[in-house]
C-alpha positions in Angstrom: 16.8 -233.6 49.7 17.0 -230.1 48.2 16.6 -227.1 50.5 13.7 -224.9 51.2 12.2 -222.8 53.5 11.6 -225.3 56.2 15.0 -227.2 56.1 17.9 -226.0 58.3 21.1 -224.5 57.0 23.9 -226.9 56.5 27.6 -225.8 56.2 28.4 -228.6 53.4 30.6 -227.6 50.8 30.8 -223.8 52.0 31.0 -221.4 49.2 33.5 -218.8 48.8 31.2 -216.4 49.1 30.4 -217.5 52.5 33.7 -218.3 53.3 34.7 -214.4 52.6 31.6 -213.3 54.8 33.1 -215.6 57.7 36.3 -213.9 57.6 35.2 -210.2 57.4 33.1 -211.0 60.3 35.7 -212.7 62.4 38.1 -209.4 61.4 35.3 -206.9 62.8 34.5 -208.7 65.9 38.5 -208.3 66.7 38.4 -205.1 65.4 35.5 -204.2 67.9 37.5 -206.1 70.8 40.5 -203.9 69.9 38.6 -201.0 70.0 36.9 -201.9 73.4 40.4 -202.3 74.5 41.8 -199.3 73.1 38.6 -197.1 75.2 39.6 -198.7 78.2 43.4 -198.2 78.4 42.6 -194.6 77.2 40.0 -194.1 80.1 42.4 -195.4 82.6 45.1 -192.8 81.3 42.3 -190.2 81.5 41.6 -191.2 85.1 45.1 -191.4 86.4 45.6 -188.1 84.4 42.8 -186.7 86.5 43.5 -188.1 89.6 47.3 -186.4 89.1 45.8 -183.1 88.0 43.9 -183.1 91.2 46.3 -184.1 93.5 48.5 -181.6 91.9 45.9 -178.8 92.0 45.2 -179.4 95.9 49.3 -179.1 96.7 49.6 -175.7 94.2 46.2 -174.3 95.8 48.1 -175.2 99.4 51.3 -173.7 97.6 49.3 -170.9 96.7 47.6 -170.1 100.0 51.5 -170.5 102.0 52.4 -168.2 99.3 49.5 -165.7 99.6 49.6 -165.5 103.0 52.8 -164.8 103.0 51.9 -161.9 100.7 49.5 -160.6 103.0 46.0 -162.3 101.4 43.9 -165.3 101.7 40.7 -166.5 101.6 38.5 -167.6 104.5 35.7 -170.0 103.8 32.7 -170.8 106.4 30.1 -173.3 105.7 29.0 -175.0 108.5 29.3 -178.6 107.2 31.8 -180.9 108.6 35.3 -179.7 107.8 33.4 -176.9 106.2 33.2 -178.9 102.8 29.7 -178.7 101.5 27.5 -182.1 101.6 24.2 -182.6 100.9 24.9 -186.3 102.3 22.3 -188.5 100.3 19.3 -186.0 99.8 17.8 -186.0 96.3 16.9 -183.1 93.8 13.2 -183.0 94.5 13.9 -183.3 98.2 16.4 -180.1 98.4 13.8 -178.7 95.9 10.8 -179.3 98.6 12.8 -178.2 101.6 13.9 -174.7 99.8 9.9 -174.5 99.2 8.8 -175.5 103.2 11.6 -172.5 104.1 10.1 -170.5 101.9 6.7 -170.9 103.2 8.2 -170.6 106.6 9.7 -167.4 106.0 6.2 -166.2 103.8 4.5 -167.3 107.3 6.4 -165.0 109.6 6.1 -162.2 107.1 2.3 -162.5 107.2 2.3 -163.2 111.1 4.4 -159.8 111.5 2.0 -158.0 109.5 -1.4 -159.2 112.0 1.4 -158.6 115.0 1.1 -155.9 117.9 3.9 -154.1 118.8 5.2 -151.8 121.4 5.1 -148.0 119.9 8.3 -146.3 119.2 8.0 -144.2 121.7 6.6 -146.0 124.7 8.4 -145.8 128.1 8.3 -148.9 130.1 10.2 -151.3 131.7 10.1 -154.1 128.8 11.3 -151.3 126.2 14.2 -150.5 128.5 15.4 -154.0 128.5 14.5 -154.4 124.3 17.1 -151.5 124.5 19.4 -153.0 126.7 19.7 -156.0 124.1 19.4 -153.6 121.2 19.0 -156.4 117.6 20.2 -154.3 114.5 18.2 -154.7 111.1 20.9 -156.7 109.8 20.4 -159.3 112.6 16.8 -159.3 111.4 17.9 -160.1 108.3 20.2 -163.4 109.1 17.4 -164.3 111.5 14.7 -164.4 108.8 17.1 -166.8 106.7 17.1 -169.0 110.2 13.6 -169.3 110.4 13.5 -170.7 106.7 16.4 -173.1 107.6 14.1 -174.1 110.6 11.4 -174.6 107.9 13.2 -177.1 105.8 14.6 -178.6 108.9 11.0 -179.2 110.0 10.2 -180.8 106.8 13.1 -183.1 106.6 12.5 -184.7 109.8 8.6 -185.3 108.7 9.6 -186.7 105.1 12.8 -188.6 106.6 11.4 -189.5 110.4 14.6 -188.5 111.6 14.8 -188.1 115.1 18.6 -187.4 115.8 19.1 -184.6 113.1 21.1 -183.1 115.9 24.1 -185.2 115.5 24.4 -184.7 111.7 25.5 -181.9 110.0 23.7 -181.6 106.6 24.8 -178.6 104.7 21.8 -176.3 103.4 21.9 -173.6 101.6 18.4 -172.0 100.5 20.0 -168.7 99.5 18.3 -166.6 102.0 21.2 -164.9 103.2 20.9 -161.1 103.3 21.0 -159.4 100.0 19.8 -162.7 98.5 23.8 -164.2 98.5 24.3 -167.8 99.3 25.7 -169.1 102.4 29.3 -169.5 100.4 29.0 -166.0 99.4 27.9 -165.0 102.7 30.8 -166.4 104.5 33.7 -165.8 102.5 36.0 -163.1 103.7 38.7 -161.7 101.7 41.6 -161.3 104.3 44.8 -160.0 104.9 46.7 -162.7 106.9 49.4 -160.2 107.6 47.3 -157.6 108.7 48.7 -156.1 112.2 45.1 -154.8 113.2 42.3 -156.8 114.1 39.0 -156.3 111.8 36.1 -154.6 114.0 33.5 -157.7 113.3 36.3 -160.3 114.4 36.6 -162.0 110.8 39.8 -163.1 109.4 40.9 -164.0 112.7 40.1 -167.9 113.2 40.6 -169.7 110.1 36.7 -170.6 109.9 35.7 -167.5 111.3 34.8 -168.7 114.3 33.9 -166.0 117.1 32.8 -163.3 114.1 30.2 -161.3 115.0 26.9 -162.1 113.8 27.3 -165.8 113.7 26.2 -168.3 115.4 27.2 -169.3 119.2 28.7 -173.1 119.9 27.2 -175.8 121.5 28.9 -177.9 124.0 26.1 -180.0 124.4 23.2 -180.6 122.0 20.4 -178.5 122.7 17.2 -180.0 124.4 14.3 -178.6 122.7 10.8 -180.2 122.9 10.1 -180.8 119.4 13.9 -181.6 118.9 14.2 -178.6 116.7 13.3 -175.2 118.5 10.0 -175.5 120.9 11.3 -174.3 124.4 12.8 -177.2 126.8 9.7 -179.0 128.7 9.7 -181.0 132.0 11.2 -184.7 131.8 7.5 -186.2 131.7 6.8 -183.9 129.0 4.7 -181.2 130.9 5.4 -177.6 131.1 8.1 -176.4 133.2 7.3 -174.3 136.3 7.0 -171.0 135.7 10.4 -169.1 135.6 8.6 -166.4 137.9 7.8 -168.7 140.5 11.4 -170.5 141.1 12.3 -166.9 141.0 10.3 -165.9 144.1 10.8 -169.3 145.9 14.2 -170.0 145.1 15.8 -166.9 144.6 14.1 -164.4 147.6 16.2 -161.4 148.0 18.9 -162.0 151.4 21.4 -159.8 152.0 24.5 -161.3 152.6 27.4 -159.1 151.7 31.3 -160.4 150.6 33.8 -157.7 152.2 36.6 -158.8 150.2 35.4 -157.6 146.6 34.1 -154.3 145.3 31.2 -153.7 142.6 34.2 -152.7 140.5 34.3 -156.5 139.8 30.8 -156.4 139.0 30.8 -153.4 136.9 33.9 -154.5 135.1 32.5 -157.8 134.1 29.6 -156.5 132.9 31.8 -154.2 130.7 33.8 -157.4 129.6 30.6 -159.8 129.2 29.3 -156.7 126.5 32.4 -156.8 124.5 31.8 -160.9 124.1 28.5 -161.4 123.7 25.0 -159.3 122.4 22.5 -161.9 122.0 20.0 -160.9 119.3 16.6 -160.7 119.8 13.4 -161.7 117.5 11.9 -158.5 116.1 8.9 -157.7 113.7 8.7 -155.4 111.1 11.6 -153.0 110.4 12.9 -154.0 113.7 10.0 -153.1 115.8 9.5 -154.4 119.3 7.3 -157.5 119.5 4.4 -157.4 122.4 3.8 -161.0 124.0 1.8 -160.3 126.5 -2.0 -161.1 126.4 -4.2 -160.2 124.4 -1.0 -159.2 121.7 0.5 -162.2 119.8 0.1 -164.9 122.0 0.2 -167.1 118.6 3.4 -165.4 117.2 5.8 -168.5 117.5 8.6 -165.8 118.9 6.5 -164.9 121.8 7.7 -166.6 125.1 6.0 -165.0 128.0 6.6 -165.6 131.3 3.0 -166.6 133.0 2.7 -164.9 136.7 0.5 -167.2 138.8 -2.0 -165.7 141.3 -0.9 -164.0 144.7 2.4 -162.7 143.6 3.7 -159.6 145.6 4.0 -157.5 142.6 2.5 -158.4 139.6 -0.7 -159.7 141.2 -1.0 -156.3 143.0 -0.7 -154.6 140.0 -3.2 -156.4 138.0 -0.7 -158.1 135.6 -0.8 -161.7 134.9 2.4 -161.9 132.5 6.0 -160.6 131.9 6.9 -159.6 128.3 9.3 -162.3 127.1 10.4 -162.4 123.3 12.6 -165.4 121.9 16.2 -164.8 120.8 16.6 -164.6 117.3 17.2 -167.7 115.6 20.9 -167.9 113.5 21.1 -168.4 109.9 23.8 -171.8 110.2 23.3 -172.7 106.8 22.7 -176.4 107.4 19.8 -178.1 108.7 19.5 -178.5 112.2 18.0 -177.3 115.5 17.5 -173.5 116.5 20.6 -171.8 117.3 21.2 -167.9 118.4 23.5 -165.3 117.1 25.7 -163.2 118.9 26.1 -159.6 116.9 29.6 -158.6 118.1 33.1 -160.9 118.4 33.5 -162.9 120.7 37.6 -161.9 121.3 38.0 -159.4 124.0 39.1 -156.5 121.2 37.3 -153.4 122.6 34.4 -153.7 120.6 32.6 -152.0 123.5 34.9 -149.2 122.9 35.2 -149.0 119.3 32.2 -151.2 117.9 31.8 -153.9 115.8 31.7 -152.8 112.1 33.6 -149.9 110.4 30.8 -147.7 109.9 30.2 -147.7 114.0 33.8 -147.4 114.5 34.3 -144.7 112.2 31.4 -142.5 113.3 33.1 -142.3 116.8 36.7 -141.4 115.4 37.6 -137.5 115.3 39.7 -138.1 112.1 42.9 -136.5 114.1 46.1 -137.5 116.1 44.2 -140.8 116.4 41.7 -139.6 118.4 38.0 -141.0 119.8 35.7 -138.2 119.5 34.8 -136.5 123.0 32.2 -134.2 124.1 33.8 -131.7 125.6 32.8 -129.4 128.8 33.3 -125.9 129.6 35.5 -126.9 132.2 37.6 -128.8 129.9 36.6 -132.2 131.1 35.6 -134.6 128.4 32.5 -137.2 128.4 31.7 -139.7 126.0 29.7 -138.0 122.8 26.0 -137.1 123.1 23.4 -139.4 121.7 20.1 -137.4 120.3 18.1 -140.3 119.9 14.7 -139.8 121.9 13.7 -143.0 121.4 16.5 -144.7 123.1 14.9 -145.6 126.5 17.3 -143.1 128.1 16.9 -140.0 127.2 14.7 -137.5 129.2 12.8 -134.2 128.3 13.4 -133.1 131.2 17.2 -133.4 131.3 17.7 -132.6 127.3 16.3 -129.2 128.2 19.2 -128.9 130.4 21.9 -129.7 127.7 22.2 -132.9 129.0 22.0 -136.0 127.1 22.7 -139.6 127.4 25.6 -141.0 125.7 27.0 -142.8 122.4 30.1 -145.7 122.7 30.7 -148.7 120.8 28.1 -150.7 122.6 24.2 -149.5 122.5 24.5 -150.4 126.2 26.6 -148.3 127.4 23.8 -146.3 129.3 22.9 -149.2 130.9 23.8 -148.0 134.3 26.3 -145.7 136.0 28.8 -147.4 136.4 28.7 -149.3 133.2 28.7 -145.7 131.6 31.6 -144.7 133.9 33.7 -147.6 132.7 33.1 -146.7 128.9 34.0 -143.0 129.4 37.1 -144.2 131.1 38.0 -146.5 128.8 37.5 -144.0 125.7 40.2 -141.8 127.8 42.5 -144.2 127.9 42.7 -144.9 123.9 42.9 -141.0 124.0 45.6 -140.7 126.5 47.5 -143.8 124.7 47.2 -141.8 121.2 48.5 -138.6 122.3 51.7 -140.6 124.3 52.1 -142.4 120.9 52.1 -139.1 119.0 54.7 -137.7 121.3 57.1 -140.5 120.8 56.3 -140.8 117.0 55.6 -137.4 115.9 55.8 -139.2 112.0 52.9 -141.2 112.5 49.6 -140.0 110.9 45.9 -140.5 112.2 45.4 -143.8 111.1 48.7 -145.1 112.6 48.1 -143.5 116.2 44.4 -144.8 116.0 45.1 -148.4 115.4 48.3 -148.8 117.2 46.5 -147.2 120.6 43.3 -149.9 119.5 45.5 -152.6 119.7 47.4 -151.3 122.9 43.6 -151.0 124.5 42.7 -154.3 123.8 46.1 -155.9 125.1 45.0 -154.0 128.2 41.7 -155.6 128.3 43.0 -158.9 127.7 45.6 -158.4 130.4 43.7 -157.0 133.1 41.0 -159.7 132.1 43.1 -162.5 133.1 45.3 -161.0 136.0 42.3 -159.1 138.2 38.9 -160.8 136.9 39.5 -164.3 136.2 41.4 -165.6 138.8 38.6 -163.8 141.3 36.0 -165.5 139.8 37.2 -169.5 139.7 40.0 -168.8 142.2 43.9 -168.5 141.6 44.3 -172.4 142.1 42.0 -173.2 139.3 43.1 -170.3 137.3 46.7 -171.6 137.4 46.1 -175.3 136.8 44.0 -174.0 133.6 46.7 -171.6 132.6 44.6 -168.8 132.8 46.5 -166.3 134.2 49.1 -164.1 132.4 52.8 -165.2 131.8 56.0 -163.6 133.3 58.1 -161.3 132.2 58.9 -161.4 128.4 57.9 -164.5 127.6 55.5 -165.6 125.3 52.5 -168.2 124.5 51.8 -170.4 122.1 48.4 -170.6 120.5 46.8 -174.0 120.0 44.1 -172.8 117.6 41.0 -173.5 119.7 37.3 -172.6 118.8 36.8 -168.5 120.5 33.4 -168.6 119.8 31.1 -168.2 122.6 28.9 -171.1 124.2 25.7 -170.6 124.4 25.4 -172.2 128.3 28.0 -169.1 128.6 25.8 -166.3 127.1 22.4 -167.7 128.4 23.5 -168.7 132.1 27.0 -169.3 133.3 28.0 -165.6 133.1 24.9 -164.4 134.3 26.1 -165.4 137.9 27.4 -161.9 137.9 23.9 -160.5 138.8 24.0 -162.1 142.2 26.7 -159.8 142.9 25.0 -156.5 143.2 24.0 -154.8 145.9 20.5 -153.6 146.5 21.6 -150.4 148.0 24.2 -148.3 146.8 26.4 -145.8 148.5 27.1 -142.7 146.6 29.3 -140.0 147.8 29.2 -136.7 146.3 33.0 -135.8 146.1 32.2 -131.9 146.1 29.9 -131.7 149.0 31.7 -134.4 151.0 28.3 -136.1 152.0 27.0 -139.7 151.2 23.9 -141.6 150.5 22.4 -144.8 149.4 20.3 -145.3 146.6 18.4 -147.9 145.3 20.1 -149.8 142.4 17.2 -149.5 140.1 17.7 -145.5 140.2 21.2 -146.0 138.5 20.1 -147.8 135.6 19.2 -145.8 132.4 20.7 -142.3 134.4 24.1 -141.6 133.3 23.2 -137.6 134.0 25.3 -137.3 137.0 28.3 -137.3 135.0 27.9 -134.1 134.1 28.5 -133.0 137.4 32.0 -131.6 138.2 33.0 -134.6 140.7 30.5 -137.0 138.9 32.8 -139.5 137.6 35.0 -139.2 140.6 31.8 -140.1 143.0 31.1 -143.0 140.6 34.7 -144.4 140.3 34.6 -144.1 144.6 30.9 -145.8 144.6 32.2 -148.6 142.6 35.7 -149.2 144.4 34.3 -149.4 148.3 31.0 -150.7 148.2 30.8 -154.5 148.4 29.6 -157.0 146.1 27.0 -159.7 147.6 28.0 -163.6 148.1 27.4 -165.6 145.3 24.3 -167.3 145.6 20.5 -168.1 144.5 19.7 -165.0 146.3 19.0 -161.5 144.2 18.3 -158.3 145.2 14.6 -157.5 144.9 16.3 -154.3 143.2 16.9 -156.7 140.0 13.8 -159.0 140.6 11.1 -156.6 141.1 12.2 -152.8 139.9 14.1 -153.7 136.8 14.0 -151.3 134.0 11.2 -149.1 136.2 11.9 -145.3 135.3 14.9 -144.0 137.5 13.7 -140.7 137.6 10.2 -141.1 139.2 8.4 -142.9 141.9 6.3 -145.0 139.1 6.2 -145.8 135.7 2.6 -146.0 135.2 1.5 -144.6 132.0 -1.4 -145.7 129.7 -1.2 -147.2 126.0 -3.7 -145.5 124.1 -3.5 -148.0 121.2 -5.3 -150.8 123.2 -6.2 -148.9 126.4 -4.0 -151.0 128.9 -2.3 -149.8 131.7 1.2 -150.8 131.7 2.3 -152.5 134.7 3.6 -149.6 137.6 6.6 -152.1 138.5 9.7 -153.2 136.8 11.0 -156.7 135.2 12.2 -159.9 137.2 15.9 -160.3 136.3 16.0 -164.2 137.5 13.1 -164.9 135.8 14.4 -163.5 132.6 17.8 -165.8 132.9 15.8 -168.8 133.6 13.6 -168.2 130.5 16.4 -167.0 128.5 18.1 -170.7 129.0 14.8 -172.7 128.3 14.2 -170.3 125.2 17.9 -171.2 123.9 17.4 -175.5 124.4 19.7 -175.3 127.2 19.6 -178.6 128.8 19.2 -179.3 132.6 21.5 -178.7 135.5 22.2 -182.2 136.1 23.4 -182.9 132.4 25.9 -180.0 132.4 27.4 -181.6 135.7 27.9 -184.7 133.8 29.8 -183.0 130.9 31.9 -181.2 133.4 32.7 -184.8 134.8 31.2 -184.3 138.1 28.8 -186.3 140.0 25.3 -186.3 138.4 22.6 -186.7 140.9 19.6 -189.0 140.0 17.5 -187.8 142.5 16.7 -184.6 145.0 18.4 -186.3 147.6 21.8 -186.8 145.9 21.7 -182.9 146.0 23.2 -183.2 149.5 26.4 -181.6 149.8 26.0 -180.1 146.3 24.1 -177.3 146.9 23.3 -175.2 149.7 20.6 -176.4 152.7 17.8 -173.8 151.5 18.4 -175.2 147.7 18.1 -178.5 149.1 14.6 -177.8 150.5 13.6 -175.5 147.8 14.3 -177.4 144.4 12.0 -180.8 145.0 9.4 -178.3 146.0 9.5 -176.6 142.3 10.6 -179.2 140.1 9.0 -182.7 139.4 12.3 -184.1 138.5 16.0 -183.5 139.5 17.0 -183.6 135.7 14.3 -180.3 135.3 16.0 -178.2 137.6 17.3 -175.3 135.3 20.9 -174.8 134.3 20.9 -171.2 136.2 19.2 -172.1 139.2 21.1 -175.5 140.0 24.5 -174.2 139.1 24.2 -171.1 141.6 22.6 -173.3 144.1 26.1 -175.0 144.7 28.3 -174.3 147.1 30.9 -172.6 146.1 34.8 -173.8 145.4 37.3 -173.2 148.2 38.7 -170.0 146.4 36.4 -168.9 144.0 33.2 -166.7 143.8 31.3 -169.8 142.1 30.4 -173.5 142.5 32.0 -176.2 140.3 29.5 -176.7 137.3 30.0 -172.6 136.5 33.7 -172.7 137.1 34.0 -175.4 134.3 32.0 -173.7 131.7 33.5 -170.3 132.4 36.9 -171.3 132.8 36.4 -173.5 129.3 35.0 -170.4 127.7 38.1 -168.1 129.0 40.3 -171.0 127.5 38.5 -170.8 124.4 38.8 -167.1 123.7 42.5 -167.1 125.1 43.7 -170.1 122.4 41.2 -169.2 119.6 42.5 -165.7 119.5 45.2 -165.4 116.5 45.8 -161.8 117.8 46.0 -162.6 121.6 48.5 -160.0 123.1 50.6 -162.9 124.7 50.9 -165.0 121.5 54.1 -165.3 119.6 52.2 -166.0 116.5 50.2 -163.6 115.9 51.3 -161.6 112.6 53.1 -158.7 114.3 53.3 -160.4 118.2 54.2 -157.3 120.4 58.2 -157.2 121.3 59.7 -158.9 124.5 60.0 -155.1 125.6 56.6 -154.0 124.6 54.9 -157.8 126.8 56.8 -156.2 129.6 55.3 -153.0 129.4 51.9 -154.6 128.6 51.9 -157.0 132.0 52.4 -153.6 133.7 48.6 -152.3 132.9 46.2 -152.3 135.7 42.9 -151.1 136.0 43.7 -149.1 139.1 46.4 -147.1 136.7 43.7 -146.6 134.2 41.7 -144.6 136.7 44.2 -142.9 138.0 45.4 -141.5 134.6 41.7 -141.3 133.5 39.6 -139.9 135.7 38.9 -136.9 137.6 40.8 -135.9 140.2 41.5 -139.1 141.6 44.9 -139.4 143.7 44.9 -142.8 145.1 43.3 -145.9 145.2 43.6 -149.5 146.2 46.1 -151.3 143.2 43.7 -154.3 142.8 40.5 -152.2 142.4 38.4 -155.4 142.5 39.4 -156.2 145.9 38.7 -154.1 149.0 41.4 -152.0 150.3 42.9 -153.2 153.3 46.4 -154.7 154.4 47.3 -156.5 151.3 45.5 -154.3 148.7 46.3 -150.8 150.8 45.1 -147.2 149.5 48.4 -146.2 147.2 49.0 -142.8 145.7 48.2 -142.9 142.1 52.1 -141.8 141.1 53.4 -145.0 143.0 51.3 -147.2 140.9 53.1 -149.1 138.1 52.2 -148.0 134.5 53.2 -148.4 131.2 56.5 -146.9 129.4 55.3 -146.0 125.7 58.8 -145.7 124.8 59.0 -149.3 124.1 56.8 -148.3 120.9 59.2 -145.8 119.6 59.9 -146.2 116.1 62.8 -144.8 114.1 62.0 -142.5 111.3 
C-alpha cells in the first residue's frame, strides 16, 4: 500500500537523508546536554566563589574594624531590629508601601489637629506652664516625635491587615524616611566615632557599641508595655474599665503625714534630683513650633496627646477652686525605626557624665564655656563671688520682673531644670565651681596645657567624681549597704580596676517614670532656712523655694542653702507625700496666689498648684507601665493574686486603702504599690523599687565604656589617679566650692552625729591633682 496523508509513517528502508538527520539531531541533543552541564558547573563555581568572597569580606570588615579602631575611627550603627540588621520579615512591597502611606496620613492628621489646637500663651505664668518648663522639650525632640507618630500609624495599619495581636514580641524593622531632615533611619543612627577618643561625646554617642543610652533615643523596656489597645492607649483596668482617677488615689492613698527620718538629710534628695536630671529628661508632646498644649476642657479634649487628670466632686482643693481637671500632656512618642507599641524618648544621655553641668550637645556646651584656661562661664558679683551665668529668658517660668529690675535673674546651666528649686540651683553652682577649681589646679601643674585640654580633662575628672559619689554616698543609702555590696554597686578599693560587661545602659522606662520618683516622698513640707549673715532661722514652705533662686545673690545665700540641705531631715519613704507637693506644686513662690486671667478664653486659672503624685501616677499609665503585681513577679518576688495576699507586703494603711480604690490587685499602679511596700532592712525603699533601681545602676556601671573604674576605657585613669578619685566626696566639694563653709559632716547626705561628726574642712580628705602632672 502506498503511503498517503492518512497512513502512518514507517521506518522501513530508511533513506540516507533521514539517517543523516537522525545523527545530526542526536548530536544536537548531546551538545545541549553538555551545555546544560557546563552551565550548572559554572553556576556552582560562581556560587562557591560568591560564598568565599562574602566570607572573606566579612572577615575583612572585622579585620578593618579592628585596624580602624586601633587607628581611632570606627562606625557605630543602630537600627532597632534584631541584631541591628534591617529586616522586613515577610512584608510585601505593597504592604510596605501601604504602611508608609498610613504613617504619613497619621503625621498629616497630627499636623491638622495641631493647627486647630489651643495652646498656653507663651507669656502665661501658671503652675502648668512652670511644669512644662520644668520638663522642657526641645524642637528636635518634637521632630523625632512626629516620626514616632508615623511609625505608630504604620503599626496600627499592620495590625489591621495582619490581625497581629502579638506585635509587641516582634521586632520588625521599619523605615518611613521620617527621621529629622528627611534622612533615613540608617543614616540617622550611624555615628562616625573615634574609638580611641579619650573624652566622651556630649550626647552619649560613641560609647555603647549600639549607641544605647545616647541622647534622643528611646528608653528601654524591662517588661512589655500594657497599653489598652496594645499600641499606645493608656493602661486601663483588668476589666477593661477606666482606672480610678490618679487624683483620687493621691488623696486617699498618699495623704500627707509627717514622719521624719533623722538619719538622713535633705541633701540626699537634692543630690538624687541632680543625678536624676543627669540621666533622664523625658520629652513631652508639643504643638506647633514647640508650643504647650492646653488639655483641660473646653480645650483639645480630642487631641491624642492630651490625657488630663480629672478631678471628682468634693476635692478639697480643685473643687473649691472651681476646676474639674488637672493639665497633663502625654510624653512624646519616640522614633524607634521599627513597628511596635509606643515608646518614650530621653533628651539626655543615660550615662553619669555631668550633662547637668555641661549640656547634652556641643552647641550648649560651647555656650557655657569661657574658652580661656579651661574655665566655664560664670557671673561675677561685685564682691568677687561667682554664680552661674544669668538667663534673660523672660518666658522661662522662673524670671520675675520685680527681681529683674534689681539686676537679679535666674540662671543657665547644662540642664534647663536648674532653677526648679533653690537647693538644686545651688548644686548646679557647686559643680560648675568645682570644674573651674579643677581646671585651675591642673593649669598649675601643667602650664603647657591649652584651653581645650584643661577643659576636657577637668570635665573628665568631674564626671568620674560624680560617679564615685553616686556609688559611695548615694546608692548604698537608697538600697541599703548589704544590697549594694551584694550587687557590687560600691566603689572598688585602692587602685584596682573593674571589668566592664558591656550591658545596656539605656534608662528603663520603669525607672524614669516610676521607680526613681520615690524621692518625692523624702521632701519635708517645711524647710528650716538659716540666714548665715544675720544668724537667724526661719521655716519656709517647700513650694516657696521652687523657681526662686534669687537668694543666692545675697552674700550668705549659698551658705544658707547648703546649711539648710545638710541639716534638715528627710521624711521616711512611704506613700505619704507633703501637701506642698500634692496641693501647691509650682504655685507662684513670690505671691500668696497665682490667680490670673486668660483673656483669650475668658477662663480663670486655678489659684492652686499641681499634684505631683497625680502626675506621677498618670505618667506611668501614659507610658504603658504594667501594674504593680507584674513588677513583683518580674523581680522574682511573690505575686499577690488578690488584695488579701498583700498582707505583710504593704503597710497596714495601704492594705486597707488599696481595695477601696482599685477593682483588682493587678490594677494597682507601680508607683503606689511599690511605695506602699514595707521597706527593706537597711535601705529606704521596699523590695520592688530596690530591684528596679539596683538593676538600673548596675547597667549604668557595666554599660559605660568610659566608667571611671574600667580598665577597658580607651584611656583608663592611672592607678595613682584612681586612688585620688576615690578620695572624692560631696563634703570636700562643698568645702572647696561654697562660700564661707569651714566645717561640715564628712557624709553630707547623712545627719551629723557620733559616726559622722562635724569636721573642719581642712581635715576632710581631698584629691591630690599631682597625679595628673604630665612631663613637658
